[in-house]
C-alpha positions as CSV (number, residue, x, y, z in Angstrom):
1,M,16.2,-39.8,10.5
2,I,18.6,-37.5,8.7
3,A,20.8,-35.7,11.2
4,S,21.8,-32.9,8.7
5,L,20.4,-32.0,5.3
6,E,23.6,-30.3,4.2
7,E,25.3,-33.6,3.3
8,A,22.1,-35.6,2.6
9,T,21.7,-37.5,-0.6
10,V,18.6,-38.9,-2.4
11,D,19.2,-42.5,-1.3
12,M,18.5,-41.4,2.3
13,L,14.8,-40.9,1.2
14,I,14.5,-44.5,0.1
15,N,13.6,-47.4,2.4
16,V,16.5,-49.9,2.3
17,D,14.3,-53.0,2.7
18,S,11.4,-52.2,0.3
19,R,13.5,-50.1,-2.1
20,Q,10.6,-47.6,-2.2
21,W,10.3,-44.0,-1.1
22,N,9.9,-43.3,2.6
23,P,6.7,-41.2,2.4
24,D,6.9,-39.9,5.9
25,L,10.4,-38.6,5.4
26,V,9.6,-37.1,2.0
27,D,6.5,-35.4,3.3
28,G,8.4,-34.1,6.3
29,I,11.2,-32.4,4.3
30,F,9.5,-31.2,1.1
31,P,6.5,-28.9,0.4
32,P,3.3,-30.9,-0.5
33,K,3.5,-30.3,-4.3
34,E,7.2,-31.3,-4.5
35,A,6.7,-34.3,-2.2
36,A,3.8,-35.6,-4.4
37,L,6.1,-35.4,-7.5
38,I,8.9,-37.2,-5.8
39,I,6.6,-40.1,-4.6
40,K,5.4,-40.5,-8.3
41,I,9.0,-41.3,-9.5
42,T,9.2,-45.0,-10.1
43,L,12.1,-46.9,-8.3
44,V,13.6,-50.2,-9.2
45,R,14.6,-52.9,-6.8
46,C,18.0,-53.7,-8.2
47,E,20.9,-51.3,-8.0
48,A,21.3,-49.0,-10.9
49,K,23.3,-46.0,-11.9
50,D,21.7,-42.5,-12.0
51,S,20.7,-41.5,-15.5
52,L,18.8,-38.8,-17.3
53,F,15.4,-39.6,-18.8
54,W,13.0,-37.7,-21.1
55,P,9.4,-37.9,-19.8
56,L,7.6,-35.7,-22.3
57,T,7.3,-38.3,-25.1
58,Q,6.1,-41.9,-24.9
59,D,9.1,-43.3,-26.7
60,S,11.5,-41.2,-24.6
61,N,13.2,-39.9,-27.8
62,Y,14.6,-36.4,-27.3
63,T,14.8,-33.7,-30.1
64,K,16.0,-30.1,-30.0
65,K,12.5,-29.0,-31.0
66,L,10.9,-30.7,-28.1
67,G,13.6,-29.4,-25.8
68,Y,13.1,-25.8,-26.9
69,K,9.3,-26.2,-26.5
70,F,9.8,-27.6,-23.0
71,L,12.1,-24.7,-21.9
72,K,9.7,-22.1,-23.5
73,E,6.7,-23.5,-21.6
74,E,8.6,-23.7,-18.4
75,A,9.7,-20.1,-18.7
76,E,6.1,-19.0,-19.2
77,V,4.7,-21.0,-16.3
78,R,7.3,-20.1,-13.7
79,P,6.6,-16.4,-13.4
80,L,2.9,-17.2,-13.1
81,A,3.5,-19.7,-10.3
82,D,5.9,-17.3,-8.5
83,S,3.3,-14.5,-8.8
84,E,0.5,-16.7,-7.4
85,S,2.7,-17.7,-4.5
86,Q,3.5,-14.1,-3.8
87,D,-0.2,-13.1,-4.0
88,T,-1.1,-15.9,-1.6
89,G,1.3,-14.4,0.9
90,L,-0.1,-10.9,0.4
91,W,-3.7,-12.1,0.9
92,K,-2.7,-13.8,4.1
93,G,-1.0,-10.6,5.2
94,I,-4.1,-8.5,4.4
95,W,-6.5,-10.8,6.3
96,A,-4.1,-10.8,9.3
97,V,-4.2,-7.0,9.6
98,K,-6.1,-6.1,12.8
99,V,-8.8,-3.8,11.4
100,Q,-12.5,-4.1,10.7
101,N,-13.5,-6.6,7.9
102,Q,-14.7,-3.8,5.7
103,V,-11.3,-2.2,5.8
104,K,-9.6,-5.5,5.0
105,N,-12.0,-6.0,2.1
106,H,-11.3,-2.6,0.8
107,L,-7.5,-3.2,0.9
108,W,-7.9,-6.5,-0.8
109,R,-10.1,-5.0,-3.6
110,A,-7.5,-2.2,-4.0
111,C,-4.7,-4.7,-4.4
112,R,-6.8,-6.6,-7.0
113,N,-7.5,-3.3,-8.9
114,S,-11.2,-3.9,-8.3
115,L,-12.1,-0.4,-7.1
116,P,-14.3,1.7,-9.5
117,T,-11.5,4.2,-10.3
118,K,-11.9,6.3,-13.4
119,T,-9.2,4.2,-15.3
120,N,-11.2,1.1,-14.5
121,L,-14.5,2.7,-15.6
122,V,-12.9,3.9,-18.8
123,R,-11.6,0.3,-19.5
124,R,-15.2,-0.9,-19.0
125,T,-16.5,1.8,-21.4
126,I,-18.7,3.3,-18.7
127,I,-17.1,6.8,-18.9
128,A,-14.8,8.4,-21.5
129,N,-12.4,10.4,-19.3
130,D,-10.0,8.9,-16.8
131,I,-8.5,12.2,-15.4
132,W,-8.6,12.3,-11.6
133,D,-11.0,15.0,-10.4
134,R,-9.0,15.7,-7.3
135,C,-5.9,16.9,-9.0
136,H,-6.9,17.2,-12.7
137,G,-3.4,16.2,-13.6
138,A,-3.2,12.4,-13.9
139,A,-5.3,9.4,-14.6
140,E,-7.1,8.0,-11.6
141,T,-5.6,4.7,-10.8
142,V,-5.9,3.0,-7.4
143,A,-2.3,4.1,-6.6
144,Q,-3.0,7.7,-7.7
145,A,-6.3,7.9,-5.7
146,L,-5.0,6.4,-2.5
147,W,-1.3,7.1,-2.4
148,E,0.4,9.2,-5.1
149,C,-1.9,12.2,-5.6
150,L,-0.3,15.4,-4.1
151,E,-3.8,16.5,-3.0
152,I,-3.7,13.9,-0.3
153,D,-0.3,14.8,1.1
154,V,-2.1,16.0,4.2
155,V,-3.2,12.5,5.0
156,W,0.3,11.0,4.6
157,N,2.1,13.9,6.2
158,D,3.6,11.8,9.1
159,A,7.2,11.7,7.9
160,A,8.1,9.2,10.6
161,L,5.7,6.6,9.3
162,W,5.7,7.3,5.5
163,D,9.1,8.8,4.9
164,F,9.5,6.4,1.9
165,R,6.5,7.8,0.0
166,F,8.7,10.1,-2.2
167,T,11.9,8.0,-2.1
168,S,10.5,4.6,-3.1
169,E,8.8,3.7,-6.3
170,F,6.1,1.0,-6.7
171,V,4.7,-0.6,-9.8
172,D,1.1,-0.4,-8.5
173,F,-0.9,-0.4,-5.3
174,K,-0.5,-4.1,-4.8
175,H,3.3,-3.8,-4.9
176,L,3.0,-0.9,-2.4
177,A,0.8,-2.9,0.0
178,A,2.9,-6.0,-0.3
179,W,6.1,-3.9,0.5
180,I,4.4,-2.3,3.6
181,I,3.2,-5.6,5.0
182,A,6.6,-7.3,4.3
183,H,8.5,-4.5,6.0
184,Q,6.0,-4.1,8.8
185,K,5.4,-0.4,8.1
186,N,2.3,-0.1,10.3
187,S,0.0,-2.0,7.9
188,K,-2.9,-1.3,10.2
189,M,-2.6,2.5,9.9
190,F,-2.0,2.1,6.2
191,A,-5.2,0.1,5.7
192,M,-7.2,2.6,7.7
193,L,-5.9,5.7,5.9
194,A,-6.4,4.1,2.5
195,W,-10.0,3.2,3.4
196,A,-10.7,6.7,4.8
197,I,-9.4,8.4,1.6
198,W,-11.6,6.2,-0.5
199,I,-14.7,6.9,1.7
200,Q,-14.0,10.6,1.5
201,R,-13.6,10.4,-2.3
202,N,-17.1,8.9,-2.6
203,K,-18.8,11.1,0.0
204,V,-21.8,13.0,-1.3
205,L,-21.0,16.7,-1.0
206,A,-24.6,17.8,-1.5
207,S,-27.9,16.5,-2.9
208,Q,-31.2,18.2,-3.6
209,S,-34.7,17.3,-4.6
210,L,-37.5,19.7,-5.2
211,K,-41.2,19.0,-5.7
212,L,-43.0,21.3,-8.2
213,H,-46.6,22.2,-7.3
214,Q,-47.9,22.7,-10.9
215,A,-47.6,20.9,-14.2
216,Y,-44.9,21.9,-16.6
217,I,-43.8,20.6,-20.0
218,P,-40.7,18.4,-19.9
219,G,-38.4,21.2,-21.3
220,V,-39.4,23.6,-18.6
221,I,-38.9,21.0,-15.9
222,E,-35.4,20.2,-17.2
223,A,-34.5,23.9,-17.2
224,I,-35.8,24.4,-13.6
225,A,-33.7,21.4,-12.6
226,V,-30.5,22.8,-14.2
227,H,-31.0,26.2,-12.7
228,S,-31.7,24.7,-9.2
229,G,-28.6,22.5,-9.6
230,I,-26.1,25.2,-10.5
231,T,-27.5,27.5,-7.9
232,L,-26.8,24.8,-5.2
233,A,-23.3,24.2,-6.6
234,S,-22.6,27.9,-6.5
235,D,-23.9,28.3,-3.0
236,I,-21.7,25.5,-1.6
237,G,-18.6,27.0,-3.2
238,F,-18.0,25.2,-6.5
239,H,-16.4,27.1,-9.4
240,K,-16.2,24.3,-11.9
241,A,-19.1,22.0,-12.7
242,V,-20.6,19.6,-15.3
243,V,-24.3,19.7,-15.9
244,E,-25.9,16.5,-17.2
245,G,-29.5,16.2,-18.4
246,D,-31.6,13.9,-20.6
247,S,-33.3,16.8,-22.5
248,K,-31.4,17.1,-25.7
249,V,-33.1,20.3,-26.6
250,V,-32.2,22.1,-23.3
251,M,-28.6,20.8,-23.3
252,T,-28.1,21.8,-26.9
253,V,-29.4,25.3,-26.4
254,L,-27.1,25.8,-23.4
255,Q,-24.1,24.5,-25.3
256,Q,-24.8,26.7,-28.3
257,G,-25.6,29.9,-26.4
258,R,-28.2,31.0,-29.0
259,E,-31.5,32.8,-28.2
260,I,-34.5,30.6,-27.7
261,L,-38.1,31.5,-28.1
262,T,-39.8,28.8,-26.1
263,P,-41.7,28.7,-22.7
264,D,-38.4,27.9,-21.0
265,G,-36.5,30.7,-22.8
266,L,-36.4,33.0,-19.7
267,L,-35.2,30.1,-17.6
268,I,-32.4,29.5,-20.1
269,E,-31.3,33.1,-19.9
270,D,-31.4,32.9,-16.1
271,I,-29.1,29.8,-16.3
272,R,-26.7,31.6,-18.6
273,L,-26.5,34.5,-16.1
274,S,-25.9,32.1,-13.2
275,S,-23.2,30.3,-15.2
276,T,-21.0,33.5,-15.1
277,L,-20.4,32.6,-11.4
278,F,-18.4,29.6,-12.6
279,T,-14.9,29.5,-14.1
280,Q,-15.9,26.4,-16.0
281,L,-19.4,25.0,-16.7
282,H,-20.0,22.2,-19.2
283,C,-23.4,20.9,-20.3
284,S,-23.7,17.3,-21.4
285,H,-26.7,15.4,-22.8
286,N,-27.3,11.8,-21.5
287,N,-29.9,9.4,-22.7
288,R,-32.4,8.5,-19.9
289,E,-31.5,4.8,-20.4
290,S,-27.8,5.5,-19.6
291,N,-28.7,7.0,-16.2
292,K,-31.4,4.8,-14.7
293,V,-30.3,5.7,-11.1
294,A,-31.0,9.4,-11.6
295,Y,-34.3,8.6,-13.3
296,S,-35.3,6.5,-10.3
297,L,-34.4,9.3,-7.9
298,A,-36.4,11.7,-10.0
299,K,-39.4,9.4,-9.7
300,Y,-38.8,9.1,-6.0
301,T,-39.1,12.9,-5.6
302,L,-42.8,12.6,-6.5
303,H,-43.3,11.5,-2.9
304,V,-41.1,14.2,-1.3
305,S,-43.3,16.9,0.2
306,K,-40.6,19.7,0.4
307,A,-37.2,20.6,-0.7
308,V,-34.5,18.4,0.8
309,V,-30.8,19.3,0.9
């Protein structure tokens, strides 16, 4: 056995009798990957001086071009390996946090930038605007939604726990989570609060379905739906809203503001009157195929006997 590694030399890893590596000693001192590489190095039985060798070509001939290529590839691989090693430590830290599995899973997804934030939805061409609805001042990244937004100061207002929030900068949410876990900054509380913020973000503020007891043409039905929707929005206190519908005719008329002489004309005027209750009200046309969820909900309302809020 080696008493101290400070003065140890390579020959101490070699069995004197067999002139081969001592696998038990190599495995006991080095990490598995390094140990495997050491064992693969061929040893000779006779005594020989240490020398350099070039393993990247079969004829062992070294050229500057090959040396440059080797150094370039090594520089590209090393940061990736270091990053993977750091990520492995972070994932272990996340799964070790003593919270419910759904909270751990949320923290893990947030660190992997897998949450459906507006920036991620824009990147996937699902939506066109990535501005965060809560503050209307920045793109909604994971870090912005769960940590940076000033609108959630009330959540992180415990200065004793989160005094570094405005003094420390982090590249992204994964960097933040890794720092909190590494510095033991109450990762359990951090995970729970981040999860609660995300749940609140996705919480339905209100929903409504209404069954009509007589047959109407599609344009009239769309106008009734718009009027019902903005009335509900006004009643629960919204002053800014976006109205989406799959009737191009109704949405276009509402956008243009012109007079319309159709069966739903009076409803359109009623909608315009109700729109004065809002500081901002935008109307947008969506194809039915692009909003299958809403279409399925509309079909479901055929079986609803009364208004549901």
